N, C-alpha and C positions, 0 to 999 in steps of 0.2 A: 856396554852400561850395564850396571847392576840394577835390576828393577826392584823397586820397593825395599830399600836398603833399611836394615835395623838402624835405630837411633837409641840416643841415651839422654836422661834428663840431665841438664847443666848442673844440678845440685849433687849428683852422684859422684862417688870418689874416683879418682885417678886408677886407683886399684881395680875397681869393678870395670872401668874403661879397658885396662889391660887384659883382663880376664875375657871380656866380650870379644875384643879384637882377636885374641887367640883362639877362642872357641869358634868364632865365625870364619876364622882364617882370612881376615881382610886387613886392610891398612888405612881406612878411612871410617870415621864414625861420626855421623851427623848428630849434632846436639841440640836439644830443645830446651826452650824455657817456656813452660806452658805449651801453647800452640805455635810458638814463634821459633824458627830455626836461628840460631845464635852462632854456629861455628861448625868447623868440620876438622877436629884435630886428627893428625895422623899418628901412626904407631911412633914415628919419629919425633913428634912434638911431645908426645906422652913420655917417652924415654928421656927427652931433654929436660922436661920438668922433673922427673923423677932423679935425674943426676943433680939437679940443683936443690931439691928437697927429697932425701932419701926415703922418708915415710909418706908414700903416696897415698895411704889410707887417709891422711888428714887433707889431701889436696882434692880440690873439686874440679870436675871436667872442664867447666867453664874457665878455670885458671890456665888451660892449655889452649884455649881459643884465641888465636892472636888477632883475627880480623873477622869481620861480618863475612858469612859465606857468600860466594858468588853463586848466583842462580841464574838459570835460563828457563824459557818455556819449552815444553815438550816438543814443539815444532820446530826448534831451533837447530840448523843443520850442524854438523860436526865441524866444519870449517870455521864457523863463527865461534863455536864453543872453545876450540883449541886456541883462537885468537885472542879471546877474552882471558882464558888461562894464562897465556904467555904475557899478556898485557899486565895482569894483576899478579904475575909470579907465583900462582899456585898451581897445584897439580890435580885439583878435582873441581867439578862443578855439580851443583845439586839441579836436577832436572825436576821442573814443577810442571803441574797439570791443574788448570782452573777448569774443572768439568762444569759445564752448563753455566758458566760465567760467575761460579761460585768462588769462595776462598781458594787460592792455589793450594794444592797438597803436594807433598814430596811424592814423586813418581820414580825417581831414579837418582843415581849417582854415576857420573862418567869422569873418568881419570885420563890423563896424558897416556898412561899404560894402555888404557882402551883404545885410544887413538892409534898408538903404535901398532897395536894388533890389526886394526883395519888398514894401516899402511902396509904392513907385512903382507896382508892377503891380496893387495891390489897391485903392488910393485912388482915388476919382472925382477929376475935375479940379475944384478949388475955388480960390477966392480966399483968401488969408489975410488 
């Protein structure tokens, strides 16, 4: 899991999002509209939008957000998070933490790749 991931405002350009992804060397970028999380476009989502509209400077990040983001509580176990990602057919989940019963805040971002790393570390070497 990536703790305290950087996010971008929904009204920013896709060009800015591309630059952030490259600078941060990541593939997912949580999107905020005010204080609300509205999506998590991937580098692939942004590249697809850029192919449809070559001038990404005029497209907004929110245009690349296909669905509401999948969120889980910080106490959710990995197995449940992976099951939810598979069910929703997404490859990331935003991990939220409601400290002292307050408003949930973004605490992390976990991906299927993160789950594969855990699986790699716990499985013995076997032939398929």
